[in-house]
N, C-alpha and C positions, 0 to 999 in steps of 0.2 A: 470402576473405571480404571483406565490406565494411569499409572503413576511413573514418573521418572524422578528419582531422588525425592525431593520435597514437593515436586510439582504434581498437582492433581489436574491432569489435562482436561477432564470433564468439567471441572469447576472453572478453569480458565476459559474454555470454549463457551460455557453458559454465560459467564459474565460478559465476554466480548459480544456474544450474540445479542444480549439485552441492550448494551450501550453503544456498540460500534456504529450502528446505522444512524443514530441521531445525536449522540452526545460526545463525539470525539473532541469537541471544542471545550469540554468540561473535564479536564484531566483529573480533577479530584475524585470523580466517580470511578476512575480506573487507576487510582494511585498504586494499588497493590500490583496490578498487571504491568504498569510502567516501571515500577521498581524491579519486578521480576525480569522484564525485558532488558533492563540495564545490566543486570547481573548475568543473565543467561546468554544474551546475544553476542557477548564479547569473547565467548569461548566456543570451541568445537564440541559437539555432542554426537559422535557417530553412532553410539549405542542407543540413542533415543529412537523409539519406534513411532513417535507422533510427529510425522513430517510436517503436517499442516499447522500444528501448534508451534513447531519450531519456526516456521516461516512467519506466522502471525507475530510472534515475539520479536523476530528480527525486523519486520516492517514497523512494529511499534517503536523500536529503537530509532527509526528514521524520524518519527514524530517528536523526538526529544532533542533533536538537533535544531539550533536556531535557524530561522528562515533564510538568512543570508548564506550561511554555510550549506544548508540543504540545497538551495538554488544553485550555488556554485558547484557543489559535488555532482548534482544531477546533470548540469550542463557539461561538466568535464567528462562524465561517463558517456553522455550522449555523443560527444564529439570524439570519444576515443582517446582523449588526451591523457597525459601522465597524472597520477594521483597527486593532488595538492594538499589534501588533508588526511588525517588518520582514519576518518570515517569512510572514505571512498572505497577502500578494498572490501570492507564489510558490506557496503551497499551493493557493490558490483557482484559480490558473491550471492547475496540474497536475491538480487534481480535474476542472475543466471539460474539459481536453483528454482525460482518460481517458473521460469519459462521452460525448464527441462522436466517439469513434473510429468509423470506418466499417468495423468488423470484427465478425464474430460471435464469441461466446464460444468456439465450437469452433475458429475460426481463431486466436484469441488463444492458446488452450491448445496448439494444434498448432505454434505459432511457437517454443515452447521458452522464451519469456521468462516467468519466474515472477512476473508482476505480482500475481497473487492471493496468493501467499505473502508477498510484500513488504507488500501492503496488510493482510494478516492480522496481520503483525508490528506494523504501525502501530496497528491496532485493539486489539491486546493491550496496547500501551503507553498507549492513550487510556482504556481501561476503568479504572474505579476499583473497587477491591475492595468498597467500602462502598455501592456503588450499589444502588438498589432493583431488583428484578426487573421486567422490562418487562411481564410478565403475571403476575398473582397466581396463586399455587399452586392456590387454590380453582378458578379458571377452568380450569386444566389437569387437575384431578382426574379428570374424566370420561375424558379421553384416557389418563391414567396407568392408571386402572382398566381401561380397555379392553385395554391391553397386558397387564396382569397377568392378566386373566380371558379374554383372547383373544376379545373381543367386538367386533363391527363397530360403529363409531360413524359415523352418516351425516354 
């Protein structure tokens, strides 16, 4: 498998594949990967050939930030505001790299790197339980009724 320095990317991918979908709430299972992310993601590695592994470790770093800082940083980035914490430039860079990938989603999924699972874990931590629904229930009622009554809604 491909190695970059002391990193065995196949081993990292395999571990993340096993645990990322179901066990991101148990960081002890990924302690080695979280430690690796902390050391790796704070530096640039232009010579690394494992782009998806790089992104996975950078997104794992997001999961090590406390919830309040993470929410604040994501809100600031979404609003295009000035960076308020030291983590925001790293987060912005990771976000931009992810969206500029020259891979289809099918290729990304086939790679075995569980980026979507890691990003879903970030999203779960960013969500606030008290937030308003994005769409009012009344707006969705027609669709809810259509499922209940098995009626087609154009």
